[in-house]
C-alpha positions in Angstrom: 4.0 -24.9 8.9 1.2 -26.2 6.9 -1.7 -23.6 6.3 -1.6 -20.5 4.2 -1.8 -18.2 7.2 1.6 -19.5 8.3 3.2 -19.9 4.9 3.0 -16.4 3.3 5.9 -13.9 3.4 4.0 -10.9 4.7 3.4 -9.4 8.1 1.2 -12.3 9.1 4.1 -14.7 8.9 7.0 -12.8 10.5 8.5 -16.1 11.4 9.4 -16.6 7.8 10.1 -13.0 7.1 12.9 -12.8 9.7 14.6 -15.7 8.1 14.5 -14.4 4.5 18.0 -13.1 4.9 19.1 -16.7 4.3 20.9 -17.1 1.1 19.2 -18.8 -1.9 22.0 -21.3 -1.4 20.3 -24.3 0.2 23.5 -24.9 2.3 22.9 -21.7 4.4 20.1 -21.3 6.9 19.7 -20.0 10.4 17.0 -22.7 10.9 19.7 -25.4 10.7 20.6 -25.4 14.4 23.0 -28.3 14.0 24.9 -26.7 11.2 26.2 -28.7 8.3 26.7 -32.5 8.7 30.2 -33.7 9.7 32.2 -35.3 7.0 33.2 -38.0 9.4 31.4 -41.3 9.4 30.6 -43.8 6.7 32.7 -43.7 3.6 31.2 -42.0 0.5 29.4 -44.3 -1.8 30.9 -42.3 -4.6 34.4 -43.4 -3.5 34.1 -46.9 -5.1 32.0 -45.8 -8.0 32.7 -47.2 -11.5 32.8 -45.2 -14.7 32.3 -41.5 -14.2 28.7 -40.2 -14.7 27.5 -36.7 -15.3 26.7 -34.6 -12.2 23.0 -34.8 -11.2 20.8 -32.1 -9.7 17.6 -33.2 -8.1 14.8 -31.0 -7.0 13.4 -31.7 -3.5 10.0 -30.0 -2.8 8.1 -29.3 0.3 4.9 -27.5 0.8 6.3 -25.7 3.8 8.2 -22.4 4.1 12.0 -22.3 4.5 11.7 -21.8 8.3 9.6 -25.0 9.0 11.0 -28.1 10.7 10.7 -30.1 7.5 12.8 -27.5 5.7 15.6 -27.9 8.2 15.5 -31.6 7.6 15.7 -31.0 3.8 18.7 -28.8 4.2 20.6 -31.3 6.3 19.8 -34.0 3.8 21.0 -31.8 0.9 24.3 -31.2 2.7 24.8 -34.9 3.4 24.1 -35.9 -0.2 26.7 -33.4 -1.4 29.2 -34.9 1.1 28.6 -38.5 0.3 28.9 -38.0 -3.5 31.7 -35.4 -3.5 29.3 -33.1 -5.3 28.2 -35.5 -8.0 24.6 -35.2 -6.8 23.2 -31.9 -5.6 19.8 -31.3 -4.1 17.9 -28.1 -4.9 15.2 -27.4 -2.3 11.9 -26.0 -3.5 10.0 -24.4 -0.7 6.2 -23.7 -0.9 6.2 -26.0 -3.9 2.4 -26.3 -3.9 1.9 -22.5 -3.7 -0.5 -20.8 -1.3 -3.3 -23.3 -1.1 -5.0 -24.7 2.0 -4.7 -28.4 1.1 -1.1 -28.2 -0.1 -0.1 -31.7 1.1 -2.3 -33.5 -1.4 -0.9 -31.2 -4.1 2.6 -32.2 -3.1 1.6 -35.8 -3.4 0.5 -35.3 -6.9 3.6 -33.4 -7.9 5.8 -36.2 -6.6 3.7 -38.8 -8.5 3.7 -36.9 -11.8 7.4 -36.0 -11.7 7.0 -32.3 -11.3 9.5 -32.8 -8.5 12.3 -35.3 -8.4 12.0 -35.8 -4.7 9.5 -34.6 -2.1 9.0 -34.5 1.6 5.3 -34.9 2.4 3.6 -35.8 5.8 2.6 -39.4 6.1 -1.0 -38.4 6.8 -1.4 -37.0 3.2 -0.8 -40.2 1.3 -4.2 -41.7 2.0 -5.5 -39.0 -0.4 -4.3 -41.2 -3.3 -5.2 -44.5 -1.7 -1.9 -45.4 -0.1 -3.0 -47.5 2.9 0.2 -48.7 4.5 1.1 -45.3 6.0 -2.3 -44.8 7.7 -1.5 -46.9 10.8 1.0 -44.2 11.8 -2.2 -42.0 12.3 -4.0 -44.5 14.5 -5.3 -42.5 17.4 -3.6 -42.9 20.8 -1.1 -45.6 19.7 2.1 -43.6 19.1 2.0 -41.2 22.0 5.6 -40.5 23.1 9.0 -39.4 21.8 10.4 -42.9 22.3 7.5 -44.6 20.5 7.9 -42.1 17.6 11.5 -43.1 17.3 10.7 -46.7 17.2 8.1 -46.5 14.3 10.5 -44.6 12.0 13.1 -47.4 12.2 13.1 -50.8 10.4 11.2 -53.1 10.1 8.3 -50.8 10.5 9.8 -48.1 8.2 10.1 -50.6 5.3 6.7 -52.0 5.8 4.8 -48.6 5.9 6.7 -47.4 2.8 5.8 -50.4 0.6 2.5 -49.0 -0.5 4.1 -46.0 -2.1 5.3 -47.9 -5.2 1.7 -48.5 -6.2 1.2 -44.8 -6.9 4.5 -44.2 -8.7 7.0 -43.1 -6.0 9.7 -44.8 -4.0 9.8 -44.2 -0.2 13.3 -43.4 1.0 12.9 -42.5 4.7 10.7 -41.4 7.6 11.6 -38.2 9.5 9.7 -37.5 12.6 8.6 -33.9 13.4 6.5 -33.9 16.6 3.6 -35.2 18.6 0.1 -33.8 17.9 -2.1 -32.4 20.6 -5.5 -30.6 20.7 -5.4 -26.8 21.1 -8.8 -25.4 22.2 -9.6 -21.9 21.2 -12.4 -20.9 23.5 -12.0 -23.8 26.0 -9.7 -26.9 26.3 -10.5 -29.9 24.2 -10.2 -32.6 26.9 -13.1 -35.0 26.4 -15.4 -36.2 23.6 -18.1 -33.8 24.6 -15.8 -30.9 23.9 -15.6 -31.9 20.2 -19.2 -33.0 19.6 -20.8 -30.9 16.9 -17.7 -28.7 16.6 -15.4 -27.8 13.7 -11.7 -28.6 14.2 -8.9 -27.2 12.1 -6.7 -30.1 11.0 -4.5 -30.8 8.0 -6.4 -32.9 5.4 -6.2 -36.6 5.9 -8.8 -39.3 5.7 -7.5 -41.0 8.8 -7.6 -37.7 10.7 -11.2 -37.1 9.5 -12.2 -40.5 10.7 -10.8 -39.9 14.1 -12.5 -36.6 14.6 -15.8 -38.0 13.2 -15.6 -40.6 16.0 -15.5 -37.7 18.4 -18.5 -36.1 16.8 -16.5 -33.3 15.1 -16.0 -32.1 11.6 -12.6 -31.0 10.2 -11.4 -28.1 8.0 -8.1 -27.4 6.4 -8.9 -23.7 6.2 -7.5 -20.8 8.1 -7.7 -21.2 11.9 -10.8 -19.2 13.1 -11.9 -19.1 16.7 -15.3 -17.7 15.6 -16.2 -20.9 13.8 -13.8 -23.6 15.1 -13.5 -25.1 18.6 -9.8 -25.6 18.1 -6.9 -27.1 16.1 -5.0 -30.4 15.9 -1.3 -29.3 15.9 2.0 -29.5 17.7 3.7 -27.0 20.0 6.2 -25.7 17.4 3.4 -24.7 15.0 0.2 -24.2 17.1 -1.7 -21.1 16.1 -3.2 -20.3 19.5 -5.4 -21.8 22.2 -4.9 -24.0 25.3 -3.0 -27.2 24.7 -3.9 -30.5 26.4 -0.6 -32.0 27.4 -1.6 -35.5 28.0 -3.8 -36.0 24.9 -1.5 -37.1 22.1 -3.4 -38.1 19.0 -0.5 -39.4 16.9 2.8 -38.1 15.6 3.6 -36.0 12.5 6.0 -38.0 10.4 7.5 -36.7 7.2 8.0 -39.1 4.3 10.9 -38.6 1.8 10.0 -40.0 -1.6 11.5 -40.1 -5.0 9.5 -40.1 -8.3 9.7 -43.7 -9.6 11.0 -42.7 -13.0 13.7 -40.5 -11.5 14.7 -43.3 -9.1 15.0 -45.7 -12.0 17.2 -43.3 -13.9 19.8 -43.2 -11.2 22.8 -45.6 -11.0 23.1 -48.0 -8.1 25.8 -45.9 -6.6 23.6 -42.7 -6.8 20.7 -44.6 -5.3 22.8 -45.9 -2.5 24.1 -42.4 -1.7 20.5 -41.0 -1.4 19.5 -43.9 0.8 22.5 -43.4 3.1 21.9 -39.7 3.3 18.2 -40.3 4.1 19.2 -42.7 6.9 21.8 -40.3 8.2 19.2 -37.5 8.2 16.8 -39.6 10.2 19.5 -40.2 12.8 20.3 -36.5 12.9 16.6 -35.6 13.3 16.2 -38.1 16.2 19.3 -36.7 17.9 18.5 -33.0 17.6 14.7 -32.5 17.5 13.2 -31.1 20.7 11.4 -33.6 22.9 7.7 -33.0 23.5 8.5 -31.6 26.9 11.1 -29.2 25.5 8.7 -28.1 22.8 6.0 -27.5 25.5 8.4 -25.4 27.6 9.3 -23.2 24.6 5.6 -22.9 23.8 4.8 -21.9 27.3 7.7 -19.4 27.5 6.4 -17.7 24.3 2.9 -17.1 25.6 1.3 -20.5 25.2 -1.2 -22.1 27.6 -1.0 -25.7 28.6 -3.3 -27.8 30.9 -4.1 -31.5 31.3 -7.1 -33.6 31.0 -8.2 -35.9 33.9 -7.5 -39.6 33.7 -11.2 -40.2 33.1 -11.3 -37.7 30.3 -8.3 -39.3 28.6 -9.8 -42.8 28.9 -13.0 -41.4 27.4 -11.1 -40.1 24.4 -9.4 -43.4 23.9 -12.7 -45.3 24.1 -14.4 -42.9 21.7 -11.8 -43.5 19.0 -11.6 -47.3 19.4 -13.8 -47.8 16.3 -11.1 -46.1 14.2 -8.4 -48.5 15.5 -10.8 -51.4 15.1 -11.4 -50.6 11.4 -7.7 -50.4 10.8 -7.1 -53.7 12.6 -9.7 -55.4 10.4 -8.1 -54.2 7.2 -6.0 -56.8 5.4 -3.3 -54.3 4.6 -3.4 -52.0 7.6 -4.1 -54.6 10.3 -0.7 -56.3 10.3 1.1 -53.0 10.2 -1.0 -51.6 13.1 -0.3 -54.8 15.1 3.4 -54.4 14.4 3.4 -50.8 15.5 1.4 -51.6 18.6 3.9 -54.3 19.6 6.9 -52.0 18.9 5.6 -49.2 21.1 4.5 -51.4 23.9 6.3 -50.3 27.1 7.4 -46.9 25.7 4.7 -45.2 27.8 2.9 -42.0 27.1 4.6 -38.6 26.8 5.4 -36.9 30.0 5.7 -33.2 29.2 4.9 -29.9 31.0 1.2 -30.1 31.8 0.4 -26.8 33.6 1.5 -23.4 32.4 -0.4 -20.2 31.7 0.4 -16.6 31.3 0.6 -13.8 33.8 -2.4 -12.1 32.2 -4.4 -9.6 34.3 -8.0 -10.7 33.7 -9.4 -7.2 34.2 -6.9 -5.7 31.8 -7.4 -8.5 29.3 -11.2 -7.9 29.3 -10.7 -4.2 28.7 -9.0 -4.9 25.4 -11.6 -7.3 24.0 -12.9 -5.8 20.8 -12.3 -5.1 17.1 -9.9 -2.6 15.8 -8.6 -1.2 12.5 -5.4 0.5 11.5 -3.6 1.3 8.3 0.2 1.1 7.7 1.8 2.8 4.7 5.2 2.3 3.1 5.9 6.0 3.7 5.3 5.6 7.4 7.8 2.7 7.4 10.4 4.8 5.6 9.9 7.7 8.1 11.0 5.4 10.9 14.0 4.1 9.0 12.7 0.9 7.2 14.7 0.4 4.0 14.0 -3.3 3.1 11.5 -3.3 0.2 10.2 -6.7 1.2 9.3 -5.4 4.6 7.7 -2.3 3.2 5.6 -4.3 0.7 4.5 -7.1 3.0 4.1 -4.9 6.1 1.9 -2.3 4.5 -1.9 -2.6 4.4 -5.3 -2.1 5.9 -5.7 -4.2 9.1 -8.5 -5.4 11.2 -7.5 -6.9 14.6 -9.9 -8.9 16.7 -8.9 -9.3 20.4 -10.7 -11.9 22.5 -9.5 -13.1 25.9 -5.9 -13.5 24.9 -6.4 -14.7 21.3 -5.9 -12.4 18.4 -6.9 -12.7 14.7 -5.6 -10.3 12.2 -6.9 -9.6 8.7 -4.7 -7.8 6.2 -5.4 -6.3 2.8 -2.1 -5.6 1.1 -1.6 -2.1 -0.3 1.9 -2.5 -1.7 4.1 -4.8 -3.8 3.2 -8.1 -5.6 0.4 -8.9 -3.2 -1.3 -5.6 -3.5 -5.1 -6.0 -3.3 -5.0 -9.5 -1.9 -6.1 -10.5 1.6 -4.6 -12.7 4.3 -5.3 -13.5 7.9 -3.5 -14.9 11.0 -4.1 -16.1 14.5 -2.1 -16.1 17.7 -1.9 -15.3 21.4 -1.3 -12.1 23.4 -0.9 -11.4 27.2 -1.5 -8.4 29.3 0.1 -7.5 32.7 -1.1 -4.2 33.9 -0.4 -2.0 30.8 2.3 -4.3 29.4 1.0 -5.9 26.2 2.9 -8.8 24.6 1.9 -9.9 21.1 3.1 -13.4 20.0 3.4 -13.9 16.2 4.3 -17.5 17.0 5.4 -19.7 19.9 9.0 -19.7 18.9 11.7 -17.5 20.5 12.2 -14.1 19.0 8.7 -13.7 17.5 7.0 -11.3 19.9 6.4 -7.6 20.3 6.0 -5.8 23.7 4.5 -2.4 24.3 2.8 -0.3 26.9 -0.9 0.0 26.0 -3.5 2.7 27.0 -7.2 2.4 26.4 -8.4 5.8 25.1 -11.8 7.3 26.0 -13.3 6.1 22.7 -12.0 2.6 23.3 -9.2 2.8 20.8 -5.7 1.5 21.8 -2.5 3.6 21.9 0.8 1.8 22.1 4.1 3.3 23.3 7.6 2.0 24.2 7.3 -0.7 21.5 10.1 -3.3 21.6 10.2 -6.1 19.0 12.3 -9.2 19.3 12.1 -9.9 15.6 15.2 -7.9 14.6 16.1 -5.9 11.5 13.6 -3.8 9.7 10.7 -5.9 10.9 11.5 -4.7 14.4 11.5 -1.1 13.2 8.3 -1.6 11.3 6.7 -2.9 14.5 6.7 0.7 15.8 4.4 1.6 13.0 2.1 -1.5 13.3 1.8 -0.9 17.1 0.9 2.8 17.2 -2.8 3.5 17.4 -5.6 1.1 16.7 -9.1 2.5 16.2 -12.0 0.6 17.9 -14.8 -0.2 15.6 -17.2 -2.4 17.6 
């Protein structure tokens, strides 16, 4: 979950809010679907250690929130390190380590280089911001386009080769952990062919390689908040897509997370400690590959939770590949990147493209949907929350505020000005999907299970919206607070 709009702890990120009940102990999290690592398997590197050394605690930072896929990877790694060293090394996760900034991945890169963090997990795409060239071939457009191909490129010898460039900037690469395949998500219309991108602005995490790809399609990129009024769509994956119609058979490249250690920290460790971290990193990679959803599974979850998926024609896909050929050619001609790109291309040959769900929509009633198009305001107070039984102060603080909701053909944007708690006076915004069947209104905070609100909606004579029979899948006080959020919205357009 990369951008600010998904990473705050307020109403606009209920995904995170519903998980804040997790203990500060990094060993407990409902996001860790696999639970703790089994103690069976390879012997502990600590078992044959020489003279006793003092226990070590290492900080491991991520720019993501504690509910993000990378956070689950970090927690599993932390457990495994504890097991392998009998507690002689402990890992302290630091979530949102870069703070609430749009370009948080380049900030994470700098923190790892300068030793502000002992270890860090940062997407491979971000390292070209400091001149690391060996990881960029993982971002070559239309090369790694399936789950099988993604698994091949995170294994040796490719893993070792792409990590070699990290030592030049003061970090040591330990492992590659895949997260998902990246698709286009069109806001107003699908992004199926080069003409759909020409002259447009695309929301994409900052990366020189990513910018080069979209430039070849005639588009510009922004790392800002997703905004359908100014952007044609987003480059994302099913598990974290903000809104819009996905194109199933256009896969740009994978998102792969890189585990690094600050070089000075790595040098301070004993051989046994270093071996334990390496084994834990390898074990985590194996766990990720064995448990992460396939692209098809992620697509089906996305669809079940209000997402829309369609497919480009064969000619459109071929046009996309042809338009981005100059990007691959430039990498192939580079003395550093060329051999790695060739190695990747050979490794993924025969793996085929992803074959995931390519046609799903929502049961939205077009006439009912059009009737809701407009801009609305509403205010939520802490007192109103208390009156319906909300007691959690975090929910009262982050759920209170002045809101402006923009509904457009199944896509919502929501602006919030906080009126309570530490964020009082600050602003935030979010983006997502909604569906309408008759008078049944379903609002999706994200495309993950348990993150939606359903209600019956009535359009009043003045165009305002009145909600009743509100049922939230979020659970706890957030579900109770939803009855306040979805009460009456006043039309302002």
